C-alpha positions in Angstrom: 0.9 6.9 -24.9 -1.5 9.9 -24.4 -1.7 10.4 -28.1 -2.9 6.7 -28.6 -5.5 7.2 -25.9 -6.7 10.4 -27.5 -6.9 8.8 -30.9 -8.8 5.9 -29.5 -11.3 8.2 -27.8 -11.8 10.2 -31.0 -12.4 6.9 -32.9 -15.0 5.8 -30.5 -16.8 9.1 -30.7 -16.8 9.0 -34.5 -18.2 5.5 -34.6 -20.9 6.3 -32.1 -22.0 9.5 -33.9 -22.8 7.5 -37.0 -25.5 5.5 -35.2 -29.0 7.0 -34.9 -30.2 7.9 -31.4 -33.7 6.9 -30.5 -35.8 9.7 -29.1 -39.4 10.2 -28.0 -41.3 11.9 -30.8 -44.6 13.6 -29.9 -47.1 15.7 -31.6 -50.8 16.1 -32.6 -52.7 14.6 -35.5 -55.5 16.8 -36.9 -58.0 16.8 -39.8 -56.7 19.0 -42.6 -60.2 20.3 -43.5 -61.4 21.6 -40.2 -58.3 21.3 -37.9 -60.1 19.1 -35.4 -58.2 16.6 -33.3 -58.4 13.0 -34.5 -58.6 10.4 -31.7 -57.6 6.8 -32.3 -55.2 7.4 -35.2 -52.7 4.5 -35.5 -49.1 5.8 -35.5 -46.4 3.2 -36.3 -42.7 3.2 -37.1 -42.4 1.6 -40.5 -40.4 -1.7 -40.7 -40.3 -1.9 -36.9 -42.5 -3.3 -34.2 -43.3 0.0 -32.6 -46.8 1.5 -32.6 -49.2 3.7 -30.6 -52.5 5.5 -31.1 -53.6 9.1 -30.5 -55.6 10.1 -27.4 -58.9 12.1 -27.4 -57.0 15.3 -28.1 -55.1 13.8 -31.1 -51.8 13.7 -29.0 -49.3 10.8 -29.5 -45.8 9.8 -28.2 -43.6 7.2 -29.8 -40.0 6.2 -29.7 -38.3 6.5 -33.0 -34.9 7.3 -34.5 -34.0 10.3 -36.6 -34.6 9.3 -40.2 -37.3 6.6 -39.5 -40.6 6.7 -41.3 -43.8 7.2 -39.3 -47.0 6.0 -40.8 -50.3 7.6 -39.7 -53.5 5.7 -40.6 -57.1 6.3 -39.7 -60.4 5.0 -41.1 -61.8 7.3 -43.7 -58.5 9.2 -44.1 -55.6 8.8 -46.5 -52.5 7.1 -44.9 -49.6 9.5 -44.5 -45.9 8.5 -44.2 -43.6 11.2 -42.7 -39.9 11.1 -42.1 -38.9 11.7 -38.4 -37.3 15.1 -38.1 -34.3 16.0 -36.0 -36.6 17.8 -33.5 -38.7 15.8 -31.1 -42.0 17.4 -32.2 -44.0 16.4 -35.3 -47.6 17.6 -36.0 -49.5 15.9 -38.8 -52.5 16.9 -40.8 -54.5 14.0 -42.4 -56.6 14.4 -45.6 -60.0 12.8 -45.9 -60.0 9.8 -48.3 -62.6 8.2 -50.5 -62.3 4.7 -48.9 -66.0 4.1 -48.1 -67.6 0.7 -47.8 -69.5 -0.1 -51.0 -71.7 -3.0 -49.7 -72.2 -5.3 -46.8 -73.0 -8.9 -47.3 -74.8 -10.8 -44.5 -74.6 -14.6 -44.8 -77.1 -16.9 -43.1 -76.2 -20.6 -42.8 -78.7 -23.3 -42.7 -81.6 -21.3 -44.1 -83.5 -22.1 -47.3 -82.7 -19.9 -50.3 -84.3 -18.9 -53.5 -82.7 -19.9 -56.8 -81.3 -16.3 -57.2 -79.5 -16.6 -53.8 -81.8 -14.5 -51.6 -82.6 -15.7 -48.1 -86.2 -16.8 -47.4 -87.6 -16.0 -44.0 -87.2 -13.4 -41.3 -85.1 -12.7 -38.3 -86.5 -12.6 -34.8 -84.5 -10.0 -32.8 -86.1 -10.7 -29.4 -83.8 -11.3 -26.5 -84.8 -13.5 -23.5 -83.7 -12.1 -20.2 -83.5 -14.3 -17.2 -86.2 -13.7 -14.6 -84.9 -12.3 -11.3 -85.0 -14.6 -8.3 -87.7 -13.6 -5.9 -87.2 -16.1 -3.1 -84.2 -16.8 -0.9 -82.4 -19.8 -2.3 -80.1 -20.2 0.6 -81.7 -22.3 3.3 -80.0 -23.9 6.2 -82.6 -26.6 6.9 -80.4 -29.5 5.6 -77.4 -28.6 7.8 -77.0 -30.8 10.9 -75.1 -29.3 13.7 -72.0 -31.1 14.9 -72.1 -31.9 18.5 -69.5 -33.4 20.7 -70.5 -36.4 22.6 -69.8 -36.2 26.3 -67.9 -39.1 28.0 
C-alpha cells in the first residue's frame, strides 16, 4: 500500500514538473548607443494578453513563464524579441532604427481646392476665451420667506 502511494506521489511530481511556472521577470531597458534608460518601452508577452511599460528609469516587471517570448518595442527603435531566461532578471539593450515619418498629410474638409489638390485659404489659429464674470450672479431677491400663519 505504501509503495502505491509513493508511486502516485512521484507520478504527480513528474507531471507537475513538466508544466512551466509563471514568475515575475524584471529588468531594465536601455539604449544600446549611449546606455541611457528608455522610459515608456512597451514590454509584452508574445501570444498572450500580458503587457507593461517601463518607468522613467527604464525598469519593468512582468509575469511570464520560462521559455515565453518577451517583445520590447519603442518608437524610433528596432523591436526586439527575447526568450525569458530561467532567472528572474532580464536587461535589454535596444538599437535605434530607421523608422522615421516620411511625410504628414493634413486634410481639410469643406474648403475649396485647386485643380492640383492644394487647399486654398488660410487657417485662423486664434482661440476665444470666455470672459470672467465680474458681478455676483447669485442674488436672493426673488426668494420669498416661508412664514407660518398664526391661528
